[in-house]
C-alpha positions in Angstrom: 10.7 -9.7 -15.2 9.1 -6.3 -15.4 5.4 -6.3 -14.3 2.8 -4.1 -16.0 2.3 -2.4 -12.7 6.0 -1.4 -12.7 5.9 -0.2 -16.3 2.9 2.0 -15.5 4.6 3.3 -12.4 7.7 4.3 -14.3 5.6 5.8 -17.1 3.8 7.9 -14.5 7.1 9.0 -13.0 8.2 10.1 -16.5 5.0 12.0 -17.1 5.3 13.8 -13.7 9.0 14.5 -14.0 9.8 18.2 -13.8 13.6 18.3 -13.9 15.7 18.9 -16.9 17.3 15.5 -16.7 14.9 12.6 -17.3 16.4 9.2 -16.1 16.9 7.0 -19.1 14.9 4.1 -17.6 11.8 6.4 -17.8 11.9 6.4 -21.6 13.8 3.2 -22.6 12.2 -0.2 -22.0 15.6 -1.9 -22.4 17.2 0.4 -19.8 14.4 -0.3 -17.4 14.9 -4.0 -18.0 18.6 -3.6 -17.4 18.0 -1.7 -14.1 15.7 -4.4 -12.9 17.9 -7.2 -13.9 21.0 -5.5 -12.3 19.3 -5.0 -9.0 17.0 -8.1 -9.1 13.9 -6.0 -8.6 10.5 -6.5 -10.2 8.0 -4.7 -8.1 7.2 -1.0 -7.7 8.4 -1.1 -4.0 11.7 -2.7 -5.0 12.2 -0.3 -7.9 11.6 2.6 -5.5 14.0 1.2 -3.0 16.7 0.8 -5.6 16.4 4.3 -6.9 16.3 5.7 -3.3 19.4 3.7 -2.4 21.2 5.0 -5.5 20.5 8.5 -4.3 21.7 7.7 -0.8 24.9 6.0 -2.2 25.8 9.1 -4.2 24.9 11.7 -1.5 26.8 9.7 1.1 29.9 10.0 -1.0 29.3 13.7 -1.4 28.9 14.1 2.4 31.7 11.9 3.6 34.1 11.4 0.7 33.6 7.7 0.4 30.9 5.4 -0.9 28.8 3.3 1.6 29.8 0.0 0.0 28.6 -1.9 3.0 25.0 -1.1 2.1 22.6 -2.9 -0.3 19.4 -1.5 -1.7 17.4 -4.3 0.0 18.6 -3.2 3.4 15.7 -0.7 3.7 12.5 0.5 2.1 12.5 3.6 -0.1 11.0 5.5 2.8 13.8 4.4 5.1 16.4 5.4 2.5 14.9 8.8 2.2 15.0 9.2 6.0 18.7 8.3 5.9 19.3 10.8 3.1 17.6 13.5 5.3 20.2 12.7 8.1 23.2 13.2 5.9 25.2 16.4 6.5 24.6 18.0 3.1 
């Protein structure tokens, strides 16, 4: 279930997004619902952790040539995932 707080958070992210690619869940309620259902997240903190983990997952593959399949988004907070991203040899 997507809370109103999460909807507002994602809307704020969309409004502040400056890149040329806008993640689909920013604009599509169904895509956001799918993202949350897929990861089992419903709070702002959980959403942030899932998106940070997705970045880590992709960047780890770029850095080492393989995906860190032993990780789960719930292993760390978003801040911790960002710290791990900063440690990757990119």
